VOGU-3710 file (C-alpha; in Angstrom, 3 decimals, decimal comma):
1> mnivvlakqi> 0,000/0,000/0,000  1,321/3,405/-1,005  0,295/6,219/1,330  0,780/9,967/0,864  0,749/12,281/3,863  0,302/16,012/3,293  1,936/17,927/6,138  2,256/21,598/7,007  4,775/23,479/9,134  2,965/26,171/11,129
11> pdpeaiieia> 4,020/28,916/13,546  4,587/27,643/17,079  1,649/28,593/19,346  4,094/30,673/21,392  5,567/32,484/18,384  5,074/36,252/18,260  2,974/37,294/15,255  2,531/40,909/14,201  0,868/42,674/11,299  3,432/44,098/8,890
21> gdgqnlkieq> 3,487/47,791/8,063  1,651/47,333/4,753  -1,240/45,608/6,546  -1,262/42,805/3,982  1,395/40,529/5,467  2,355/39,066/8,819  5,683/39,154/10,627  6,127/35,764/12,274  8,797/34,870/14,791  10,968/32,043/13,449
31> kftlnvfdef> 9,536/29,353/15,716  7,640/26,589/13,947  6,122/23,173/14,572  4,244/20,463/12,686  0,489/21,041/12,481  -1,079/18,923/15,230  -3,773/17,386/12,996  -1,106/16,366/10,500  0,566/14,436/13,309  -2,561/12,255/13,531
41> ameeairqre> -2,416/11,740/9,765  1,268/10,806/9,936  0,728/8,337/12,756  -2,185/6,701/10,954  -0,176/6,357/7,750  2,616/4,582/9,603  0,153/2,274/11,378  -1,503/1,358/8,089  1,890/0,604/6,536  2,837/-1,541/9,520
51> knggvvrvit> -0,412/-3,461/9,073  -0,602/-3,686/5,279  2,955/-3,043/4,081  3,945/-0,437/1,503  5,534/3,003/1,535  4,686/6,257/3,327  5,589/9,402/1,401  5,253/12,754/3,171  4,857/15,949/1,130  4,984/19,568/2,234
61> lgagkaaeal> 4,996/22,921/0,462  7,228/25,808/1,444  10,827/26,799/1,945  13,387/27,009/4,707  11,799/25,809/7,947  9,119/23,864/6,031  11,644/21,070/5,575  11,442/20,409/9,330  7,923/19,012/8,834  9,431/16,404/6,537
71> rtgiamgade> 12,156/15,560/9,036  9,507/15,065/11,706  7,725/12,673/9,365  10,910/10,705/8,703  11,661/10,594/12,440  8,193/9,150/13,092  8,722/6,482/10,429  7,907/7,837/6,960  9,928/6,332/4,105  10,178/9,233/1,655
81> avlledpafl> 10,030/13,029/1,869  9,116/15,520/-0,856  9,492/19,295/-0,558  7,656/21,532/-3,012  10,185/24,355/-3,134  9,737/27,144/-5,629  9,112/30,890/-5,195  6,062/30,382/-7,411  4,393/28,275/-4,673  4,587/30,926/-1,960
91> ngdgyatala> 1,718/32,996/-0,523  -0,964/30,837/-2,092  -4,467/30,304/-0,716  -6,056/26,907/-0,128  -6,957/26,482/-3,779  -3,454/27,137/-5,110  -1,871/25,028/-2,360  -4,230/22,110/-3,003  -3,476/22,231/-6,726  0,266/21,999/-6,113
101> lsraaaqepf> -0,082/19,235/-3,513  -2,418/17,191/-5,715  0,018/17,359/-8,637  2,837/16,233/-6,354  0,792/13,359/-4,930  -0,141/12,181/-8,428  3,462/11,836/-9,551  3,514/8,286/-8,172  0,727/5,687/-7,697  -0,988/5,809/-4,298
111> dlvlcgkqai> -3,832/4,166/-2,397  -4,428/6,686/0,382  -3,883/10,392/0,919  -3,965/11,478/4,560  -3,733/14,972/6,032  -5,023/16,926/9,003  -8,600/18,164/8,911  -7,311/21,723/9,190  -4,173/23,732/9,866  -4,410/25,510/13,190
121> dddrgevgam> -2,737/28,664/11,878  -5,535/29,692/9,506  -8,219/27,123/10,527  -9,835/27,040/7,082  -9,988/23,254/6,723  -10,231/23,306/2,941  -7,057/21,849/1,440  -7,855/18,147/1,965  -11,218/18,338/0,218  -9,754/20,403/-2,626
131> vaqflgiphv> -6,932/17,894/-3,132  -9,549/15,156/-3,517  -11,430/17,305/-6,023  -8,307/17,921/-8,104  -7,451/14,208/-8,032  -11,029/13,190/-8,823  -11,263/10,725/-5,936  -13,527/10,326/-2,851  -12,976/12,308/0,340  -14,103/11,858/3,937
141> ggivkldvng> -13,274/14,586/6,432  -12,418/14,461/10,118  -12,117/10,693/10,477  -11,624/9,027/13,869  -11,203/5,421/12,670  -9,742/3,837/9,526  -9,785/0,185/8,455  -8,384/-0,797/5,069  -9,282/-4,095/3,433  -8,216/-4,690/-0,143
151> gkavveylvd> -9,401/-1,892/-2,397  -11,815/-0,417/0,131  -11,652/1,520/3,392  -14,201/1,669/6,207  -13,971/4,941/8,098  -15,769/6,582/10,989  -16,246/10,310/11,380  -18,094/12,496/13,830  -21,368/14,170/12,926  -23,814/15,925/15,271
161> garrtvevel> -22,246/14,350/18,339  -22,431/10,808/16,941  -20,250/8,556/14,795  -21,095/7,668/11,214  -19,485/4,752/9,357  -19,004/4,739/5,586  -17,256/2,461/3,098  -15,117/4,144/0,451  -13,452/2,832/-2,697  -9,722/3,471/-2,874
171> pavftaqkgl> -7,822/5,572/-3,736  -9,317/8,257/-1,506  -8,415/11,271/0,622  -9,056/11,219/4,366  -8,507/14,097/6,778  -7,640/13,236/10,367  -8,773/14,728/13,617  -8,203/14,168/17,329  -9,354/10,729/18,419  -8,013/8,858/15,400
181> neprvpaitg> -4,883/7,780/17,287  -2,159/8,930/19,654  0,903/10,108/17,675  4,134/8,425/18,688  7,153/10,245/20,053  10,017/9,644/17,584  12,753/7,346/18,881  16,301/8,671/18,971  17,165/6,355/16,072  14,364/7,931/14,043
191> vmkamkatmt> 15,600/11,428/14,853  19,128/10,517/13,765  17,769/9,022/10,543  15,788/12,187/9,868  18,855/14,395/10,336  20,707/12,451/7,639  17,761/11,872/5,300  17,727/13,362/1,833  14,499/14,796/0,470  13,259/15,173/-3,070
201> ritaaqmgvs> 12,809/18,818/-4,047  10,274/19,608/-6,764  9,617/22,869/-8,597  6,486/23,999/-10,384  8,038/23,326/-13,777  8,876/19,743/-12,798  5,205/19,129/-12,052  4,053/20,730/-15,266  2,453/23,663/-13,433  2,850/27,248/-14,591
211> peqvgaagsk> 3,664/30,016/-12,056  0,293/31,587/-12,882  -1,547/28,524/-11,521  -0,028/28,389/-8,041  1,061/30,648/-5,193  -0,216/34,205/-5,007  -0,823/34,369/-8,764  -3,095/31,312/-8,782  -5,015/32,154/-5,622  -8,759/32,747/-5,644
221> vkveryllpk> -8,669/34,590/-2,318  -6,708/37,830/-1,993  -5,815/39,400/1,362  -6,924/43,026/1,432  -5,789/43,811/4,951  -5,165/42,235/8,349  -6,891/43,902/11,286  -6,405/43,361/14,997  -9,501/42,159/16,892  -11,347/44,803/18,862
231> kraavkmipg> -10,156/45,162/22,415  -12,545/44,032/25,098  -14,064/46,692/27,281  -12,431/47,130/30,663  -13,933/45,142/33,538  -16,127/47,277/35,780  -16,296/46,379/39,440  -19,599/47,117/41,207  -19,084/47,975/44,873  -21,561/47,532/47,705
241> epkeaaveav> -23,590/44,737/49,220  -24,595/41,839/46,929  -28,267/42,923/46,771  -27,472/46,523/45,825  -24,721/45,393/43,431  -27,162/43,048/41,664  -29,654/45,886/41,165  -26,889/48,082/39,711  -25,760/45,252/37,396  -29,296/44,879/36,040
251> riimdvertf> -29,511/48,627/35,462  -26,235/48,626/33,504  -27,399/45,698/31,346  -30,720/47,414/30,640  -28,919/50,612/29,632  -26,693/48,646/27,230  -29,695/46,938/25,637  -31,419/50,286/25,054  -28,465/51,440/22,957  -29,059/48,681/20,354
//
């Protein structure tokens, strides 16, 4: 079984992020980590390979620190790593990113494509479904169980507080969410292997994609401006005995409602 994992390197939750002077870009502290939902996808890919045999190929798009997502995948147990590295790929929206990733995945035969249900930096949750659309194969989002038998997969996903089970013909795209598994901590031998591993680097031209189709040029969504969220009003303390304070609180709420 050949499995593709689509992974993304995202800013560390503790990284400092500021709006750039032009208002259209972000200044991000150089602290990054692998998207948590992609960790579930990576773990599931390795488990499926251990059960059914085959190869796990992890793909990411970006430059510089993005390669660390691939090294994390190798450390966990992935067999191959592919970096989509080309200035043409940068600053793309979900559509442009999904197009590039789908072309990379299709370069070799595969049975499964796994990725996180969303990236926690932008939380749009769109790339997995778009990859399936570009590849012309089925997609099930937010799975919490995966069983593969021959050319079919039985998956469970959450809907309205319950679990729904569906059977899907392979190849297919599945996006992972919390509950699917518990990602392993890479062994020291895996970390050492990842440090020495070589990765395949692919440009847009090598995939037969023009610069106008990907990155900022190929995006359907354009960022007009980033704005900071409105600051919350200061907390107002109401002095006095509880009974009198409660009456004053009601009065304040009534005054606020009258302004709308």
